[in-house]
C-alpha positions in Angstrom: 28.5 170.2 134.5 32.1 170.8 133.5 34.8 168.1 134.1 36.7 168.5 137.3 34.6 171.3 138.7 32.4 170.5 141.7 29.0 172.2 141.9 26.8 172.7 144.9 23.7 170.7 145.3 20.7 172.3 143.5 18.7 174.5 145.7 21.1 174.0 148.8 24.2 176.4 148.5 27.1 176.0 150.8 26.3 172.3 151.7 28.9 170.6 149.5 32.1 168.8 150.7 34.7 170.5 148.6 38.5 170.1 148.8 38.9 173.2 151.0 36.9 171.6 153.7 39.2 168.5 153.8 42.5 167.8 155.4 44.7 166.0 152.8 48.3 166.1 153.6 50.2 164.2 156.4 51.5 167.4 157.7 47.9 168.7 158.1 47.0 165.8 160.1 50.2 165.7 162.2 49.8 169.4 163.2 46.3 168.5 164.5 47.7 165.6 166.5 50.6 167.7 167.9 48.3 170.5 169.1 46.9 167.9 171.6 43.3 169.0 172.1 41.0 166.2 172.1 37.3 165.5 172.9 36.5 162.0 173.6 33.4 159.9 173.0 32.5 156.4 173.5 33.8 155.3 170.1 35.7 158.3 168.6 38.3 160.8 169.6 38.1 164.2 167.8 41.3 166.2 167.7 41.1 169.8 166.8 43.2 173.0 166.6 42.6 176.5 165.4 43.3 177.1 161.6 43.8 180.2 159.5 41.3 179.2 156.6 37.9 180.8 156.5 36.2 177.5 157.5 36.3 174.2 159.5 38.3 171.4 157.8 37.9 167.7 158.4 40.0 164.4 158.2 38.9 160.9 159.3 41.2 158.2 160.6 40.1 154.7 160.9 42.6 151.8 161.8 42.0 148.5 160.0 42.8 146.9 163.5 39.9 148.5 165.0 37.4 148.3 162.1 38.2 145.2 159.9 35.7 145.4 157.1 36.4 148.0 154.3 32.5 148.4 154.0 32.3 149.4 157.6 35.4 151.7 157.4 33.7 153.4 154.4 30.2 153.6 156.2 31.8 155.3 159.2 33.6 157.8 156.9 30.3 158.5 155.2 28.4 159.2 158.5 31.2 161.5 159.7 31.4 163.4 156.6 27.7 163.8 156.4 27.4 165.0 159.9 30.4 167.6 159.3 28.7 168.7 156.0 25.5 169.5 157.7 27.1 171.3 160.7 30.1 173.0 159.0 28.4 176.5 158.7 28.0 176.4 162.7 31.4 175.2 163.4 34.3 177.3 164.4 37.4 177.7 162.4 39.3 174.7 163.3 41.1 171.7 161.7 39.3 168.6 163.0 40.5 164.9 162.9 38.0 162.2 163.8 39.5 159.0 164.8 38.0 155.7 165.9 39.1 154.9 169.4 37.7 151.4 170.1 36.8 148.3 168.3 33.5 148.5 166.4 32.0 145.3 165.5 28.3 146.1 165.4 27.6 149.3 163.7 24.4 151.2 164.5 24.1 154.2 162.3 22.0 156.3 164.7 24.4 155.6 167.6 27.5 156.6 165.7 25.8 159.7 164.1 24.6 160.7 167.5 28.0 160.4 169.0 29.5 162.3 166.1 27.0 165.1 166.2 27.5 165.5 170.1 31.3 165.8 169.6 30.8 168.5 167.0 28.7 170.5 169.3 31.2 170.3 172.1 34.0 171.9 170.1 35.1 175.3 171.7 34.0 178.3 169.8 
């Protein structure tokens, strides 16, 4: 593997989480929030807007006020990214921002993953 070059996992083409699948800049996040299309779940809000790139892109926002522990925030980010990574090929061309909407004290991975998966399936085509 060469330095600075990401490679696909062996035997599983197209399932990586490369830079072109991420929202990085503040104006990219802002444009999604300004578009004001939202899907609401019990713990998460999913903001989305059509994009011009060839694929869906993801951003995750977790406020310290709602999830105090850095370990918990990182766990939530991993769960959301993994769900996105596995369903990205089926998703429409949209910029997506997932935001925690309620305080999460007790984290059950299956519950969080199920809610995220359900929100991804509700995205308009």
